[in-house]
C-alpha positions, -999 to +999 in steps of 0.1 A: -198+009+074-219+004+043-240-028+043-224-045+013-190-038+028-201-052+062-213-084+045-180-089+025-158-080+055-175-108+075-166-132+047-200-142+034-193-132-002-177-105-023-190-069-022-206-073-056-224-105-046-235-088-014-252-061-035-271-088-053-283-104-021-294-070-009-313-062-041-330-097-039-343-091-004-321-116+014-307-091+039-323-076+069-312-050+095-329-052+129-357-073+115-364-051+085-357-063+049-333-038+032-331-035-006-313-002-008-276-001-016-252+018+006-272+017+038-250+023+068-248-002+097-229-003+130-218-030+154-250-025+174-272-034+144-286-070+140-277-080+104-290-112+089-283-128+055-308-155+045-321-154+081-286-161+095-271-135+119-237-122+109-212-103+131-179-086+125-147-103+137-131-087+167-099-078+149-108-064+115-080-060+089-070-024+084-049-008+057-031+025+061-010+048+039+017+069+056+039+096+041+071+087+059+095+115+067+133+111+064+148+099+096+120+075+105+127+038+104+103+014+086+100-009+116+078-016+146+108-011+170+143+003+166+162+013+198+169+050+199+150+057+167+115+069+157+097+042+138+067+044+115+043+030+140+051+060+163+034+082+137+002+061+133-020+061+164-045+033+161-055+007+188-047-022+165-012-037+163+000-029+128+033-034+109+048-018+078+048-036+044+082-038+029+111-014+034+117+023+028+152+032+041+157+058+068+172+083+044+142+081+021+107+094+024+072+089+009+046+062+007+046+032+030+017+009+037+009-005+071-016-032+080-025-059+105-033-083+076-006-110+079-012-128+046-012-095+027+020-084+044+037-116+034+025-114-002+036-078-008+069-082+011+080-113-008+108-105-034+089-126-060+059-104-060+060-080-090+042-050-076+053-018-093+068+009-071+074+044-084+100+069-070+111+105-075+148+109-073+172+139-072+209+135-077+239+155-067+251+160-103+231+164-135+220+133-154+228+127-190+205+110-214+230+081-214+227+079-176+189+076-179+192+049-206+216+029-184+191+030-155+163+019-179+183-010-193+197-021-159+231-016-142+253-039-122+246-039-084+264-065-063+275-085-094+239-087-106+222-066-132+190-049-122+159-055-141+147-032-168+128-002-154+107+027-166+127+059-162+117+095-171+134+128-166+119+154-142+147+180-143+184+182-150+192+163-118+158+147-112+141+116-126+113+092-119+117+055-119+093+026-118+107-007-104+093-042-100+121-053-077+133-040-044+168-049-034+183-031-004+190+005-012+187-004-048+181+030-064+209+046-044+233+019-056+221+022-092+229+059-091+263+052-074+271+029-103+269+060-126+294+079-104+266+100-089+248+103-056+212+104-045+203+135-024+165+130-024+144+098-028+107+097-024+083+068-030+053+080-049+033+049-057+029+012-048+008-007-073-023+015-079-020+034-046-007+069-050+009+092-024-009+121-039-010+153-017-008+135+016+014+157+039+047+144+052+042+126+085+005+122+080-015+091+074-050+079+064-069+047+058-071+033+023-103+041+004-126+013-007-113+017-043-077+014-031-084-017-010-099-034-041-065-031-058-047-051-031-040-087-039-061-102-011-090-080-020-091-094-056-098-129-044-135-138-046-150-151-014-171-183-017 
């Protein structure tokens, strides 16, 4: 782990402030003052900030992106079904953030960070989510406009969305809400049917070319876009 990340992970200060402490000569590794940025450290190294020893907590927060296949349940346990945690083999106990129904595929985040899980899963949190959708029958321009302006689902109109055409029967949609099976019900309100639904993005985190069924840890840049990562440590 890079030294500035090590210091911020422990909770001493933000990564940017850690870089300032390093440059000013307030940080040492194994008794030697270090001024270079990006030096790698491990759990066996003795790191001090202002002559105070710092150590990593035993259960570090981890953040994972998975490309969920169709047929896998977004849960930690579901009797008789494969769940997302079956696909991610890590020693930590992790749980999925939000829902992605069994018949859908694509990006889902997993973490052991309880506060972040609560924040991103709460209905009031306006995190953009982008999806690619294919329908059974072609979509008219009028259909796309209705999806953009909002349609009635369970006696309540959906919020305005960003909608763009991808093919005769395919479109992309960006939502800031996430009712149960919302996109499928929106399409059903048009007298059509979803035959493919893939989540491509959550906030600034993109699915990209991650293969179906595969996972990876979030990069440093991606972690910085998460709500908990934006809060400056004292």
